[in-house]
C-alpha positions, -999 to 999 in steps of 0.1 A, spaced: -15 518 37 -14 501 4 14 479 15 -6 467 45 -37 460 24 -40 423 14 -40 424 -23 -45 387 -28 -77 387 -8 -89 417 -28 -81 400 -60 -100 369 -49 -130 389 -37 -132 408 -70 -129 375 -90 -155 357 -70 -180 386 -71 -176 390 -109 -179 353 -115 -212 352 -95 -225 381 -115 -219 362 -147 -242 333 -136 -269 357 -126 -273 365 -163 -291 335 -180 -283 349 -215 -246 342 -208 -253 305 -204 -275 305 -235 -251 323 -258 -219 307 -245 -230 270 -243 -265 263 -258 -261 281 -291 -227 265 -299 -241 231 -291 -270 237 -314 -246 248 -342 -224 217 -335 -254 194 -339 -266 210 -371 -233 216 -389 -216 185 -375 -242 163 -392 -233 177 -427 -214 154 -449 -218 122 -428 -241 105 -453 -215 100 -480 -215 116 -514 -246 135 -526 -271 116 -546 -293 128 -575 -329 129 -566 -352 115 -593 -388 104 -596 -404 80 -621 -433 93 -641 -465 72 -646 -461 46 -673 -425 37 -665 -416 1 -671 -406 -11 -637 -400 -48 -647 -367 -43 -664 -332 -48 -652 -324 -12 -660 -350 -1 -635 -335 -23 -608 -300 -9 -616 -312 27 -612 -332 20 -580 -302 3 -564 -276 28 -576 -257 44 -547 -256 77 -567 -294 80 -571 -322 85 -547 -357 77 -559 -384 100 -546 -419 86 -545 -449 108 -553 -475 81 -549 -506 92 -531 -528 72 -507 -550 64 -536 -522 48 -555 -518 75 -581 -488 97 -589 -490 133 -578 -475 148 -610 -484 184 -598 -462 181 -568 -435 164 -589 -435 193 -613 -434 219 -585 -404 202 -568 -386 200 -602 -390 237 -608 -378 245 -573 -347 223 -576 -359 199 -549 -361 172 -576 -333 168 -601 -352 150 -628 -384 131 -636 -376 99 -655 -394 75 -678 -381 41 -688 -393 23 -719 -383 -10 -734 -390 -24 -768 -376 -51 -791 -364 -47 -827 -372 -70 -856 -345 -94 -845 -359 -97 -810 -331 -77 -793 -342 -55 -764 -337 -18 -765 -341 7 -737 -349 44 -736 -341 66 -707 -360 98 -711 -356 123 -683 -367 159 -678 -348 184 -656 -346 221 -651 -318 247 -647 -328 248 -610 -309 216 -605 -276 232 -616 -247 208 -618 -268 179 -609 -279 176 -645 -244 167 -657 -239 143 -628 -272 126 -635 -263 121 -672 -230 106 -663 -247 82 -639 -271 71 -666 -243 67 -692 -224 44 -668 -255 23 -660 -264 20 -697 -228 10 -706 -228 -17 -680 -261 -30 -692 -248 -29 -728 -219 -51 -718 -241 -76 -700 -265 -79 -730 -237 -83 -755 -219 -108 -732 -186 -90 -738 -158 -91 -713 -135 -62 -717 -101 -71 -702 -80 -43 -718 -84 -22 -687 -81 -31 -650 -91 -9 -621 -72 -20 -589 -82 2 -560 -60 3 -529 -76 16 -498 -57 17 -465 -72 23 -432 -66 54 -412 -84 71 -383 -118 83 -396 -122 120 -401 -157 131 -391 -173 165 -400 -173 172 -362 -135 173 -363 -137 204 -385 -169 219 -370 -162 217 -333 -129 237 -332 -147 264 -353 -176 265 -328 -152 268 -299 -137 298 -316 -171 312 -323 -182 308 -287 -150 322 -272 -150 352 -296 -185 365 -291 -190 356 -255 -158 371 -244 -162 403 -264 -198 409 -252 -189 399 -216 -159 421 -213 -171 451 -232 -205 454 -215 -190 446 -180 -164 473 -181 -186 498 -197 -213 493 -171 -187 494 -143 -174 527 -156 -208 542 -162 -219 533 -126 -187 548 -113 -177 514 -98 -143 515 -116 -137 550 -102 -144 538 -67 -121 508 -73 -94 532 -86 -97 553 -54 -95 522 -32 -62 506 -19 -67 477 -43 -40 475 -69 -53 486 -103 -38 456 -120 -56 433 -95 -89 450 -104 -85 442 -141 -71 407 -134 -100 399 -110 -127 408 -135 -108 393 -164 -100 361 -146 -137 355 -138 -146 359 -175 -117 337 -185 -127 309 -160 -163 311 -172 -152 307 -209 -129 278 -200 -159 260 -184 -178 265 -217 -149 251 -237 -147 221 -214 -184 214 -218 -183 217 -256 -152 195 -260 -166 168 -237 -200 170 -254 -183 166 -288 -160 138 -277 -186 116 -259 -217 122 -280 -203 131 -315 -170 112 -315 -148 143 -317 -112 133 -321 -88 140 -292 -58 122 -307 -35 123 -277 -64 121 -252 -60 142 -221 -27 158 -233 -46 171 -264 -73 184 -241 -48 203 -220 -31 219 -250 -65 230 -264 -72 246 -231 -38 264 -231 -45 277 -266 -79 289 -255 -64 309 -226 -40 325 -251 -70 335 -273 -90 347 -244 -62 370 -233 -62 386 -268 -100 390 -269 -102 405 -234 -79 433 -247 -103 438 -276 -132 440 -252 -114 466 -231 -108 487 -262 -145 485 -272 -157 494 -237 -134 524 -236 -141 540 -270 -179 539 -270 -201 566 -257 -233 545 -252 -238 508 -246 -258 506 -278 -226 511 -298 -210 480 -283 -229 454 -304 -221 473 -335 -183 473 -329 -184 436 -318 -203 426 -350 -179 446 -372 -150 428 -356 -166 394 -352 -189 386 -381 -162 389 -408 -142 364 -387 -171 341 -383 -176 339 -420 -140 341 -432 -120 322 -406 -130 286 -413 -157 284 -387 -183 266 -407 -163 258 -439 -127 259 -451 -112 291 -463 -100 272 -494 -134 279 -510 -126 316 -513 -107 332 -542 -69 333 -539 -69 371 -534 -90 367 -502 -69 341 -486 -41 364 -472 -68 385 -455 -85 354 -441 -52 340 -428 -44 373 -411 -75 371 -389 -69 359 -353 -99 335 -354 -84 317 -385 -52 310 -366 -70 299 -335 -92 275 -356 -63 261 -375 -42 255 -344 -71 238 -326 -76 215 -356 -39 206 -358 -38 198 -321 -70 179 -318 -70 157 -350 -34 158 -363 -19 153 -329 3 184 -331 16 201 -300 14 238 -293 51 241 -301 43 228 -336 19 256 -342 45 283 -342 30 301 -372 -4 304 -356 10 313 -322 32 340 -338 4 357 -357 -18 356 -325 12 371 -306 13 400 -331 -24 406 -325 -19 405 -287 9 432 -289 -12 455 -311 -44 450 -291 -28 458 -257 -8 487 -270 -41 502 -281 -59 491 -249 -33 508 -226 -37 541 -245 -76 542 -246 -86 525 -214 -106 547 -191 -114 544 -154 -142 569 -155 
């Protein structure tokens, strides 16, 4: 009887029904597409404004008529914050509060006087707090450079003993989005797939749907493939939306155009295959559905923080890097960045593909042993 049963039609029917069930759940759209887009917009805007600037404010009584004042105001390393009220006075109370909170690096007073010979002298007096941290040293260096430049101008001295000859060559621009978007793709794929697969199979088992499928003429592999393929296709739609959004609106780099896009999709399918196995394990080992989020968070959150999703793993101590590099999301993120920005091909990412392959073998060996139909 099983030989006469049309397995392809059964596979297509299961896939289609499972795919429709996904879209009946609005939270799937929100968590898979909307949240990653919000994160991309937030974190993708970091670092696009150039180097950080020290925030200062001038206290009442500052001499604003000097060249030194103009030099400080127009310095690219300093941002002057105004505390002037609508009445034309300076709100020193608000200035002090921001200084103590670290929202203001220093309050500055400039003074100018002339000595007996008529030579001008300048005093830069600034007050800071430990809340500003490293900004204090950077601010002092900026003032030292500005005062040295002013000193040379006043003395009329031309120092020709040193020459600074910068050489800058043009390459394709590297935007923050080129780092952030691959990480957000991994973030979306990781959590959406785990939650989708784990809850889907757990509910199907608890409602005895899997048991009925098992007793039907449908091939057991087709049952798993049908449900898994619907989830995979849904996640691929999410990835397409995120890549196109990043490319057209935030100038995300696809170095080789459509070829790069295709290779990113292939790598995503590879990662989805691994994560579906993890989801099957979680759905099989839990006793109640309330345990599923706990397992997913235990598996996912360390990867979200340690896999270069929001920032490079180079910021971690050396002893942590081997652990970070062993995580599957780290390898996925690294490979995606190599393919998108560096123009590498999947065949060039043999290290990342290999480590993910080890994860795939381990995951499905465990999944085969623990998976339950009822």
